[in-house]
C-alpha positions in Angstrom: -18.6 -117.5 58.1 -18.1 -115.4 61.2 -20.7 -116.9 63.6 -19.7 -115.0 66.7 -18.0 -111.7 66.1 -17.4 -109.9 69.4 -17.0 -106.2 69.2 -16.7 -104.9 72.8 -17.0 -107.9 74.9 -20.6 -107.1 75.6 -22.0 -106.9 72.1 -22.1 -110.0 69.9 -22.8 -110.1 66.2 -24.3 -113.5 65.5 -25.9 -114.4 62.2 -29.3 -114.2 63.8 -28.8 -110.7 65.1 -27.2 -109.4 61.9 -29.9 -110.8 59.6 -32.6 -109.5 61.9 -31.0 -106.1 61.8 -30.9 -106.2 58.0 -34.5 -107.3 57.9 -35.6 -104.3 59.9 -33.5 -102.0 57.7 -35.0 -103.3 54.6 -38.6 -103.1 55.9 -38.0 -99.5 57.1 -36.7 -98.5 53.7 -39.7 -100.1 51.9 -42.2 -98.3 54.1 -40.4 -95.0 53.3 -40.7 -95.7 49.6 -44.3 -96.7 49.8 -45.1 -93.8 52.1 -43.8 -91.3 49.5 -45.9 -93.0 46.8 -49.0 -92.7 49.0 -48.5 -89.0 49.6 -47.8 -88.3 45.9 -50.9 -90.4 45.1 -53.2 -88.5 47.4 -53.7 -91.0 50.2 -51.9 -88.8 52.8 -51.3 -85.1 53.1 -47.6 -85.1 53.7 -44.7 -87.5 54.1 -41.4 -87.4 55.9 -39.2 -90.4 56.4 -36.1 -91.9 58.0 -34.7 -93.5 54.8 -30.9 -93.3 54.8 -30.6 -93.6 58.6 -31.7 -97.1 59.1 -28.4 -98.7 60.1 -27.4 -96.1 62.6 -30.8 -96.3 64.2 -30.6 -100.0 64.5 -27.3 -99.7 66.2 -28.9 -97.3 68.7 -31.8 -99.6 69.3 -29.4 -102.4 70.2 -28.3 -100.2 73.2 -31.9 -99.3 74.1 -33.3 -101.0 77.3 -36.7 -101.1 78.9 -37.1 -98.0 81.0 -34.9 -95.9 78.8 -36.3 -92.9 76.9 -36.2 -91.6 73.3 -36.7 -87.9 72.8 -36.4 -87.6 69.1 -37.8 -86.2 65.9 -39.7 -87.3 62.9 -37.1 -89.6 61.2 -36.8 -92.2 64.0 -39.1 -94.8 62.5 -36.4 -97.5 62.4 -35.6 -97.1 66.2 -39.3 -97.4 67.0 -39.7 -100.5 64.9 -36.6 -102.1 66.2 -37.7 -101.9 69.8 -41.2 -102.9 69.0 -42.9 -99.6 69.7 -44.6 -99.4 66.3 -45.9 -101.8 63.8 -45.6 -100.9 60.1 -49.4 -100.9 60.0 -49.6 -98.2 62.7 -46.9 -96.3 60.8 -49.2 -96.1 57.8 -52.2 -95.4 59.9 -50.5 -92.3 61.1 -49.8 -91.3 57.6 -53.5 -91.5 56.8 -54.4 -89.6 60.0 -56.5 -92.5 61.2 -58.1 -90.9 64.3 -58.4 -94.0 66.3 -55.8 -94.9 69.0 -56.5 -98.6 68.4 -55.0 -98.2 65.0 -52.7 -95.2 65.6 -51.7 -95.2 69.2 -49.0 -92.6 69.1 -51.2 -89.6 68.5 -54.7 -90.7 67.5 -54.2 -89.2 64.0 -53.5 -85.8 65.4 -49.8 -85.4 64.3 -48.4 -85.9 60.9 -46.4 -89.0 60.2 -43.1 -89.8 62.0 -44.4 -88.5 65.4 -44.2 -91.4 67.7 -45.1 -91.8 71.4 -45.4 -94.5 74.0 -48.7 -94.5 75.8 -47.8 -93.9 79.5 -51.4 -93.5 80.7 -54.2 -96.1 81.1 -57.8 -95.4 80.2 -58.3 -93.5 83.4 -55.3 -91.2 82.9 -53.2 -93.0 85.5 -49.5 -93.7 85.0 -48.4 -97.1 83.7 -45.1 -98.7 84.7 -42.4 -96.8 82.7 -39.7 -99.3 83.7 -41.3 -101.9 81.5 -41.5 -99.7 78.4 -39.2 -98.5 75.7 -40.3 -95.0 76.4 -40.7 -92.5 73.5 -41.8 -89.0 74.2 -44.1 -87.7 71.5 -42.1 -86.1 68.8 -42.6 -82.5 67.7 -41.9 -80.9 64.3 -40.2 -77.7 65.6 -36.5 -78.1 64.9 -34.6 -78.9 68.1 -37.8 -78.7 70.1 -37.2 -82.2 71.4 -33.9 -81.3 73.0 -34.8 -79.2 76.1 -37.0 -81.9 77.6 -34.2 -84.4 77.0 -32.2 -82.6 79.7 -35.0 -83.1 82.2 -35.6 -86.7 81.3 -31.9 -87.5 81.9 -31.8 -85.2 85.0 -34.6 -87.3 86.5 -32.3 -90.4 86.3 -29.7 -88.4 88.2 -32.2 -87.6 90.9 -33.6 -91.1 91.1 -30.0 -92.4 91.5 -28.8 -89.8 94.1 -32.0 -89.2 96.2 -32.9 -92.4 98.0 -36.1 -90.8 99.2 -37.5 -91.3 95.7 -37.2 -95.1 95.7 -40.9 -95.5 96.4 -41.5 -94.3 92.8 -40.5 -97.6 91.5 -42.8 -97.4 88.4 -40.6 -94.6 87.0 -37.1 -95.7 87.6 -34.8 -98.6 88.5 -32.5 -96.6 90.8 -31.7 -94.1 88.1 -30.1 -96.5 85.6 -32.1 -95.3 82.7 -30.6 -93.3 79.9 -32.1 -90.9 77.4 -31.6 -91.1 73.7 -32.0 -87.7 72.1 -31.9 -87.5 68.3 -31.6 -84.5 66.0 -30.8 -83.7 62.5 -27.5 -82.0 62.0 -28.9 -78.7 60.6 -31.0 -78.3 63.7 -28.0 -78.3 65.9 -27.6 -74.6 64.8 -30.7 -73.8 67.0 -30.0 -72.2 70.3 -32.1 -74.8 72.0 -29.6 -77.5 71.1 -26.5 -75.5 72.1 -28.1 -74.5 75.4 -29.0 -78.1 76.2 -25.5 -79.4 75.5 -24.0 -76.9 77.8 -26.6 -77.8 80.5 -25.9 -81.5 80.1 -22.2 -80.9 80.5 -22.8 -78.9 83.7 -25.4 -81.3 85.2 -23.5 -84.5 84.2 -26.6 -86.5 83.2 -27.1 -89.7 81.2 -28.1 -88.0 78.0 -26.9 -89.7 74.8 -27.5 -87.3 71.9 -27.3 -88.6 68.3 -26.8 -86.1 65.5 -27.9 -87.5 62.1 -25.7 -85.7 59.6 -26.6 -86.1 56.0 -24.9 -82.9 55.0 -27.9 -80.7 54.4 -30.7 -78.8 56.1 -33.3 -79.1 53.4 -31.4 -77.4 50.6 -28.7 -75.6 52.7 -25.4 -77.5 52.8 -23.5 -77.9 56.1 -20.9 -75.2 55.4 -23.7 -72.7 55.8 -24.9 -74.4 59.0 -22.1 -75.2 61.3 -18.7 -73.8 62.3 -16.0 -76.0 60.8 -18.7 -77.9 58.9 -18.9 -80.4 61.8 -20.9 -80.2 65.0 -18.5 -82.6 66.8 -15.6 -80.2 65.9 -17.6 -77.2 66.9 -18.4 -78.7 70.3 -14.9 -79.9 71.0 -14.6 -77.4 73.8 -17.2 -79.4 75.7 -15.2 -82.6 75.5 -14.4 -84.0 78.9 -10.8 -84.7 80.0 -9.1 -86.1 83.1 -9.3 -82.9 85.0 -12.6 -81.4 83.8 -16.1 -83.0 83.4 -18.0 -82.4 80.1 -19.3 -84.4 77.2 -17.9 -87.5 75.6 -18.0 -87.0 71.9 -17.9 -89.8 69.3 -17.9 -89.5 65.5 -18.9 -92.5 63.4 -19.9 -93.1 59.7 -23.6 -93.8 59.3 -22.9 -96.6 56.8 -20.4 -98.6 59.0 -22.5 -101.2 60.7 -20.0 -102.7 63.1 -18.5 -99.4 64.0 -22.0 -98.0 64.7 -22.9 -101.0 67.0 -19.6 -100.7 68.9 -19.9 -96.9 69.2 -23.4 -97.1 70.6 -22.5 -99.8 73.1 -19.6 -97.8 74.4 -21.7 -94.6 74.5 -24.6 -96.2 76.3 -22.3 -97.8 78.9 -20.7 -94.5 79.7 -24.1 -92.9 80.1 -25.7 -95.7 82.1 -22.8 -96.6 84.4 -21.1 -93.3 84.9 -23.9 -90.8 84.0 -21.7 -89.0 81.5 -23.5 -87.1 78.7 -22.4 -88.3 75.3 -22.7 -86.9 71.8 -22.6 -89.3 68.9 -22.1 -87.5 65.6 -23.2 -89.9 62.9 -21.7 -88.6 59.6 -21.9 -89.5 56.0 -25.6 -90.3 56.1 -27.8 -90.0 53.0 -31.4 -89.0 52.4 -32.4 -91.1 49.3 -35.8 -89.5 48.9 -34.8 -86.0 49.9 -36.1 -84.0 52.8 -39.8 -84.8 52.4 -42.6 -85.2 49.9 -42.7 -81.4 49.4 -40.0 -81.5 46.7 -37.0 -83.3 45.1 -33.5 -83.0 46.4 -32.3 -83.1 42.8 -33.1 -79.4 42.7 -30.2 -78.5 45.0 -27.8 -81.5 45.0 -25.1 -81.9 42.3 -24.9 -85.0 40.2 -21.6 -85.8 42.0 -23.3 -85.6 45.4 -26.2 -87.7 44.3 -23.8 -90.4 42.9 -21.9 -90.3 46.2 -25.1 -90.8 48.2 -26.1 -93.7 46.0 -22.7 -95.4 46.7 -22.8 -94.7 50.4 -26.4 -95.7 51.1 -26.3 -97.3 54.5 -28.4 -100.3 53.5 -26.3 -101.0 50.4 -23.1 -100.8 52.5 -24.6 -103.0 55.2 -25.5 -105.6 52.6 -22.0 -105.6 51.2 -20.5 -106.0 54.7 -22.8 -109.0 55.4 -21.7 -110.7 52.2 -18.0 -109.9 52.7 -18.0 -111.3 56.2 -20.0 -114.4 55.4 -23.0 -113.9 57.5 -25.5 -114.6 54.6 -25.4 -115.7 51.0 -26.8 -113.6 48.2 -29.8 -115.9 48.0 -30.6 -115.4 51.7 -30.4 -111.6 51.4 -32.6 -111.6 48.4 -35.2 -113.6 50.3 -35.0 -111.1 53.2 -35.4 -108.2 50.8 -38.4 -109.9 49.1 -40.1 -110.6 52.5 -39.4 -107.1 53.7 -41.1 -105.7 50.6 -44.1 -108.0 51.1 -44.3 -107.1 54.8 -44.4 -103.4 53.9 -47.1 -103.9 51.3 -49.3 -105.9 53.5 -48.9 -103.4 56.4 -49.8 -100.6 54.1 -52.8 -102.4 52.6 -54.2 -103.4 56.1 -53.8 -99.8 57.4 -55.5 -98.4 54.4 -58.4 -100.9 54.5 -58.9 -100.2 58.2 -58.9 -96.5 57.7 -61.3 -96.6 54.7 -63.6 -99.1 56.3 -65.0 -96.5 58.8 -65.1 -93.7 56.2 -66.7 -95.8 53.5 -69.5 -96.8 55.9 -70.2 -93.2 56.8 -69.9 -92.2 53.1 -72.6 -94.7 52.0 -74.9 -93.7 54.8 -74.4 -90.0 53.8 -75.1 -90.6 50.1 -78.3 -92.6 51.0 -79.6 -89.7 53.2 -78.8 -87.1 50.6 -80.5 -89.2 47.9 -83.6 -89.5 50.0 -83.5 -85.8 50.7 -83.3 -85.0 47.0 -86.5 -87.0 46.4 -88.5 -85.3 49.2 -87.2 -81.7 49.2 -88.3 -78.8 47.2 -84.6 -78.2 46.5 -84.3 -81.7 45.0 -82.3 -80.7 42.0 -79.7 -78.8 44.0 -79.4 -81.7 46.5 -79.0 -84.1 43.6 -76.1 -82.0 42.4 -74.5 -82.2 45.9 -74.8 -86.0 45.7 -73.2 -86.0 42.3 -70.3 -83.8 43.5 -69.8 -86.0 46.6 -69.8 -89.2 44.5 -67.1 -87.8 42.3 -64.9 -86.8 45.2 -61.6 -88.7 45.2 -61.2 -90.5 48.5 -63.9 -88.6 50.3 -63.2 -87.7 54.0 -65.5 -86.8 56.8 -65.0 -83.1 55.9 -66.6 -83.8 52.5 -69.5 -85.7 54.0 -70.3 -83.2 56.7 -69.9 -80.2 54.4 -72.4 -81.8 51.9 -75.0 -82.4 54.7 -74.6 -78.8 56.0 -75.2 -77.5 52.4 -78.2 -79.7 52.0 -79.8 -78.5 55.3 -79.3 -74.9 54.2 -81.2 -75.7 51.0 -83.9 -77.5 53.1 -84.3 -74.6 55.6 -88.0 -74.2 54.8 -88.7 -78.0 54.4 -90.7 -80.0 57.0 -89.9 -83.6 56.3 -88.7 -86.7 58.1 -85.5 -86.9 56.0 -84.6 -83.4 57.1 -84.9 -84.6 60.7 -82.7 -87.6 59.9 -80.1 -85.3 58.3 -80.1 -83.0 61.3 -79.6 -86.0 63.6 -76.8 -87.3 61.4 -75.1 -83.9 61.4 -75.3 -83.5 65.2 -73.9 -87.0 65.7 -71.1 -86.4 63.3 -70.1 -83.0 64.8 -70.1 -84.7 68.3 -68.1 -87.6 67.1 -65.5 -85.4 65.3 -65.3 -83.2 68.4 -64.3 -86.3 70.3 -61.8 -87.2 67.6 -60.1 -83.9 67.3 -60.9 -81.6 70.2 -60.5 -83.7 73.4 -57.7 -84.2 75.9 -56.6 -80.6 76.1 -56.7 -80.9 79.8 -57.0 -83.8 82.2 -60.4 -85.4 82.7 -59.0 -88.1 84.9 -59.9 -88.5 88.6 -56.6 -86.6 89.2 -57.7 -83.5 87.4 -57.0 -80.4 89.5 -60.6 -79.4 88.8 -61.8 -82.3 91.0 -59.6 -81.4 94.0 -61.7 -80.7 97.2 -61.2 -77.2 98.4 -59.6 -76.5 101.8 -59.9 -72.9 102.8 -57.6 -70.9 105.1 -58.1 -71.2 108.8 -57.2 -68.3 111.1 -57.1 -67.9 114.9 -56.4 -65.2 117.4 -52.7 -66.2 117.3 -52.3 -66.1 113.5 -49.4 -63.8 112.9 -49.4 -60.9 110.4 -46.3 -61.2 108.2 -44.8 -60.2 104.9 -46.2 -62.1 101.9 -42.8 -63.7 101.3 -43.0 -65.3 104.7 -46.4 -66.8 103.8 -45.1 -68.4 100.6 -41.9 -69.5 102.4 -44.0 -71.2 105.1 -46.0 -72.9 102.5 -42.9 -74.2 100.6 -41.4 -75.4 103.8 -44.5 -77.5 104.6 -44.6 -78.7 101.0 -41.0 -80.0 100.9 -41.5 -81.7 104.3 -44.5 -83.6 103.1 -43.8 -84.5 99.5 -40.5 -86.1 98.5 -41.3 -86.0 94.8 -41.4 -82.2 94.7 -38.2 -80.6 93.2 -37.6 -76.9 92.7 -35.1 -75.5 90.2 -34.3 -72.1 88.8 -32.0 -69.1 88.8 -31.1 -68.2 92.4 -33.7 -70.4 94.1 -31.1 -72.3 96.1 -28.4 -70.6 98.0 -30.2 -67.2 98.4 -33.7 -68.7 98.4 -34.9 -66.9 95.2 -34.6 -63.2 94.6 -37.6 -62.4 96.8 -36.8 -64.8 99.6 -39.7 -67.1 99.0 -37.5 -70.1 99.5 -35.0 -68.5 101.9 -33.2 -71.2 103.9 -34.9 -74.1 102.3 -32.0 -75.4 100.3 -29.9 -75.6 103.5 -32.8 -77.6 105.1 -33.8 -79.9 102.3 -30.5 -80.1 100.3 -29.4 -79.1 96.8 -31.1 -82.2 95.1 -34.5 -80.8 96.2 -33.9 -77.1 95.6 -31.3 -76.4 92.9 -29.8 -73.4 91.4 -29.5 -73.3 87.6 -27.7 -71.1 85.1 -29.4 -68.4 83.1 -31.0 -70.7 80.6 -34.8 -70.4 80.6 -35.4 -72.8 77.7 -33.7 -75.7 79.3 -35.1 -74.8 82.8 -38.5 -75.4 81.3 -37.2 -78.5 79.4 -35.7 -79.8 82.6 -39.0 -79.4 84.3 -40.9 -81.1 81.5 -38.7 -84.1 81.5 -38.9 -84.5 85.3 -42.6 -84.2 85.2 -42.8 -86.9 82.5 -41.0 -89.3 84.9 -43.3 -89.1 87.9 -41.6 -86.2 89.8 -43.4 -83.0 90.7 -41.1 -80.2 89.7 -41.7 -76.5 90.3 -39.4 -74.6 88.0 -38.9 -70.9 88.2 -38.7 -68.3 85.5 -37.3 -65.4 87.5 -39.5 -62.7 86.0 -42.6 -63.1 83.9 -41.1 -61.2 80.9 -38.4 -63.9 80.6 -41.0 -66.4 79.7 -40.5 -65.4 76.1 -37.1 -67.2 76.1 -38.9 -70.5 76.7 -42.2 -69.8 74.8 -41.5 -72.2 72.0 -40.8 -75.1 74.4 -43.9 -74.2 76.4 -46.3 -74.0 73.5 -44.9 -76.6 71.1 -44.1 -79.3 73.7 -45.7 -78.8 77.1 -49.0 -77.2 76.4 -49.9 -79.6 73.5 -48.5 -82.8 75.0 -51.7 -84.4 76.3 -53.7 -83.2 73.3 -51.3 -84.4 70.6 -51.0 -87.8 72.2 -54.8 -88.1 72.5 -54.4 -88.6 76.3 -51.4 -90.9 76.1 -48.8 -88.7 77.8 -48.8 -85.9 80.4 -46.2 -83.7 82.2 -47.8 -82.0 85.3 -45.1 -79.3 85.5 -45.6 -76.1 87.5 -43.9 -73.0 86.3 -43.5 -70.4 89.0 -42.8 -66.8 88.0 -43.5 -63.3 89.3 -45.0 -60.3 87.5 -47.6 -57.5 87.5 -47.0 -53.9 88.2 -43.4 -53.9 87.2 -41.7 -51.0 85.6 -39.6 -50.9 82.4 -39.6 -52.2 78.9 -38.2 -55.5 79.7 -39.7 -55.9 83.2 -43.3 -54.9 82.7 -44.5 -58.2 84.0 -47.7 -58.4 82.0 -47.5 -60.4 78.7 -50.7 -62.2 79.6 -52.3 -62.1 76.2 -49.4 -63.9 74.7 -49.8 -66.6 77.3 -53.5 -67.0 76.8 -53.1 -67.3 73.1 -50.1 -69.7 73.2 -50.6 -71.9 76.2 -54.0 -73.5 76.0 -53.3 -76.8 77.7 -51.8 -75.2 80.7 -53.7 -73.7 83.6 -52.9 -70.0 84.1 -53.1 -68.9 87.8 -53.0 -65.2 88.8 -53.2 -65.0 92.6 -53.5 -61.6 94.2 -51.5 -62.5 97.3 -49.5 -65.4 98.7 -52.2 -67.1 100.7 -54.1 -67.5 97.4 -50.9 -68.7 95.7 -50.2 -71.3 98.4 -53.7 -72.7 97.9 -53.4 -72.9 94.2 -50.0 -74.6 94.3 -51.5 -77.3 96.5 -54.4 -77.8 94.2 -52.1 -78.1 91.2 -49.8 -80.6 93.0 -52.8 -82.8 93.8 -53.8 -82.7 90.1 -52.1 -83.9 86.9 -52.1 -80.9 84.6 -49.3 -78.4 83.9 -49.7 -74.8 85.1 -48.2 -71.4 85.1 -48.4 -69.5 88.4 -47.7 -65.7 88.2 -47.0 -64.5 91.7 -47.7 -60.7 92.4 -44.3 -59.1 92.6 -45.3 -56.2 94.7 -46.9 -58.4 97.4 -43.8 -60.0 98.7 -43.5 -57.3 101.3 -47.1 -56.5 101.8 -48.6 -57.8 105.0 -50.8 -60.9 105.2 -52.2 -63.0 108.0 -50.5 -66.3 107.9 -53.2 -69.1 108.0 -52.8 -71.8 110.6 -53.2 -74.5 107.9 -50.9 -73.0 105.3 -49.7 -76.4 104.2 -53.2 -77.8 103.6 -55.0 -75.0 101.8 -56.5 -76.0 98.4 -58.3 -73.4 96.3 -60.5 -74.3 93.4 -59.5 -73.4 89.9 -61.9 -71.3 87.8 -63.9 -69.8 90.7 -63.8 -66.0 90.9 -64.0 -64.3 94.3 -66.1 -61.2 95.0 -63.7 -58.9 96.9 -66.3 -56.1 97.3 -70.0 -56.2 96.7 -71.7 -53.3 94.9 -74.8 -52.4 92.9 -73.7 -49.8 90.3 -70.9 -51.4 88.2 -69.0 -54.6 88.0 -65.2 -54.4 87.7 -63.5 -57.7 86.8 -59.7 -58.0 87.3 -56.9 -60.2 88.7 -53.5 -60.3 90.3 -51.9 -57.1 91.5 -54.6 -55.1 89.7 -56.9 -56.2 92.5 -55.2 -53.8 94.9 -55.4 -50.9 92.4 -59.1 -51.6 91.7 -60.0 -51.9 95.4 -58.3 -48.6 96.1 -60.4 -47.0 93.3 -63.6 -48.7 94.6 -63.0 -47.3 98.1 -62.7 -43.7 96.7 -65.6 -44.1 94.3 -67.8 -45.0 97.2 -67.2 -41.5 98.6 -68.5 -40.2 95.3 -71.7 -42.2 95.6 -70.7 -45.0 93.2 -71.0 -48.5 94.5 -68.6 -50.8 92.6 -68.6 -54.6 92.8 -65.0 -55.9 92.4 -64.4 -59.5 91.2 -61.0 -61.3 91.3 -61.1 -64.0 88.6 -58.1 -65.7 90.3 -57.4 -68.0 87.4 -57.5 -67.1 83.7 -57.3 -70.7 82.4 -59.8 -72.0 83.5 -62.0 -68.9 83.6 -65.1 -68.7 85.7 -66.3 -72.3 85.2 -69.6 -71.7 86.9 -70.4 -68.6 84.8 -70.9 -66.6 88.0 -69.7 -63.2 86.8 -72.8 -62.7 84.7 -74.8 -62.8 87.9 -73.0 -59.6 89.1 -73.8 -57.9 85.7 -77.5 -58.8 86.0 -77.4 -56.7 89.2 -75.2 -53.8 88.1 -75.9 -53.7 84.3 -72.4 -52.3 83.7 -69.0 -54.0 83.5 -65.3 -53.0 83.2 -62.5 -55.5 82.6 -59.3 -54.2 84.0 -55.9 -55.5 83.2 -52.4 -54.1 82.8 -51.6 -56.0 79.6 -51.7 -54.4 76.2 -55.0 -53.5 74.6 -56.9 -56.4 73.1 -55.1 -59.0 75.2 -56.2 -60.3 78.5 -58.9 -57.7 79.1 -60.4 -58.5 75.7 -60.2 -62.2 76.6 -62.1 -61.6 79.8 -64.7 -59.6 77.9 -65.2 -62.4 75.4 -65.6 -65.0 78.1 -68.3 -63.0 80.0 -70.1 -60.9 77.4 -70.1 -63.5 74.6 -69.8 -66.9 76.3 -72.0 -66.0 79.4 -74.3 -63.9 77.2 -73.9 -60.9 79.6 -74.7 -58.5 76.8 -78.4 -59.1 77.6 -78.2 -57.2 80.8 -75.9 -54.4 79.9 -77.2 -50.8 79.9 -73.8 -49.5 78.8 -71.2 -50.8 76.4 -68.7 -53.0 78.1 -65.3 -51.4 78.6 -61.7 -52.7 78.9 -59.0 -50.9 80.8 -55.5 -51.9 79.8 -52.0 -50.5 79.4 -51.0 -48.4 76.4 -50.2 -50.3 73.3 -46.5 -50.3 73.8 -44.2 -51.6 76.5 -44.0 -49.3 79.6 -41.0 -47.1 80.0 -38.9 -47.2 83.1 -39.6 -44.9 86.1 -42.6 -44.0 88.2 -43.9 -41.4 85.7 -43.6 -43.8 82.8 -45.5 -46.4 84.9 -48.2 -43.9 85.8 -48.9 -42.7 82.3 -48.8 -46.1 80.5 -50.3 -48.6 82.9 -53.8 -48.5 84.5 -53.8 -46.8 87.9 -56.3 -45.8 90.5 -57.1 -42.5 88.7 -57.7 -44.3 85.4 -60.1 -46.8 87.1 -62.0 -44.0 88.9 -62.3 -41.8 85.8 -63.4 -44.7 83.6 -66.1 -45.7 86.1 -67.2 -42.1 86.5 -67.5 -41.6 82.7 -69.8 -44.6 82.5 -71.9 -43.3 85.3 -72.0 -39.9 83.7 -73.3 -41.4 80.5 -76.1 -43.0 82.6 -77.0 -40.0 84.7 -75.2 -36.8 83.6 -77.0 -34.7 86.2 -76.0 -36.8 89.1 -72.5 -37.3 87.7 -71.5 -34.2 85.7 -68.6 -34.3 83.3 -65.2 -34.0 85.1 -63.0 -32.8 82.3 
């Protein structure tokens, strides 16, 4: 028997460690098998598992230390179990969508199975000590979507190691010695996100260890259709570092070779941890015994020869053979481990199911009893009895079935006047409230650090306050910010050496250094990912997307990862990233600067800030930095060279989110707008006053949140008319504002004229001043629209113009 088989000098394969690894591999396989049965039997909606990858993931887990991070995808169950992040009971609880973080702490039942996360926040939304955790960022299903943030998680280690001013953030790093384990399926490496991230990692030289699980297929599509040369390690060979040039270290190892896997991961982790060299581990010859997921069988697209090969190369089978060949265990000992693993999986499954059904069955019995009582007292007794019968026949009834039955019963009892009806109504209200808490909470922070709770500090001016260009206002703000907050980091294209394309950070890199203000390549997706990862690790990054239209490059990462993070972890994780960009009133198809409707639809979970000038922008940046939510700030491009008075307290201003500002009071009509459109509307309002029309102009200032005090309706009560003006396409942001005011604030009650939206044409604007004039709202458009509404009201006083 080989009691002490040393691989690298730092990794020892003792009998105890080998048998424990085999136990975990067997348990993981058993829960995968049971999970598929549960899905096929109707206990869960869907199942996707990590079977066939157990041994490689165990080898990775051996290199995983407290304080490290996993940024992976939905097949990493064995890693999570090996480091103690999940129990098999919680694994099944997630399959059953048990909406209780005590049972399913990763996502509170909000994500499908295989989506794991470490809870970084306490019950008050405050950071826990990440250095004591095996950190897992909540997985997402979008292929390669986990990779952009991996760059930022690893880049944070680089900053913590190289910037000594960050040592006070000791709950987030041990001097930058943490590494990031990114995991991805081989087919997903065809995604641009992955290729962009690998290039970024090579440029940045960060401790990112990326594992590619290669089982030869992407669902039904074989690798020869996926990857150049049929191998991601061969395809990326140009990124391999050498003696003269930095780059990635690339390893290739078979997924069934236990000792080679252990040694490979020990070497790879050491390179990452000690030298901060990015590493790619291409794990080949893996199998997927149950196919891609429960949605179908892999026998549809794999040949009999391939299936036989997979059976022979199953990693657990090969691991078992290696253990016996090297004398670590006897056949009897392995059989006992396998039997115990099967029992552990069964018990975990049963406990998870019993805990899940216990709550539901209690509610189910109470609902049946209420409905039965209602059937006895109601004039619609027969119909309600039928509802009871249908509900009692429902296989594994859920809350949806119960609530739907109660709602149907109340519709049948609309003309009843009975005590049981009152009981049903109370039951329904309670259930709707409880399920709103289960499924519709944690979109934004409700912690004491919410930006909505930040005390406002308004601009202070004196006789000596200078009048300067807007770019000087924002530069003065950033200068104060970087002097006072060491955790703030700015990255983006051209933000460093030239101080951004509009000079808002001119000279600041020279003053504060390239670790604080850093140029990047043209890679919007990983710029956002870099910011997300840093924000997850206690830093306060401001990342720049140079122009608003370029946000589309990173939209998948913004919506799938950042915007949904707090929600999909049921308040367990956050990433208070600030995205800085510039837009509004631009010209050209690809530089229109106004895709606001896309943002409002896609990025619920972020605050969307639309300041009209740079004093406003400075105040909103400060508020966001005192808060703990992510946000997008769209600076007005045409205001960088417009004059503003520089406040004396530029570094202290904090403006409240969701509070509109009345720029001009009026009595005839309300015009609601934001950003650079404020200047256009104010010009129109000034000229309208000469025509006897007194317009009230409101700058909403932030679109998410929108008018939290419902103040705009007060203006409409006075004017009885409203226009929502925006330069986005029809039906986008202007329609959103209308819905928020007319519907949500019930402003329709006070309208004497139909509400009107003013927007751009329903195509992207062409290049040139004429194209801009004829396709985007301008002063003339605002004036003519207002005049037309007034003409409708009083055609004699305001005769038709044309």
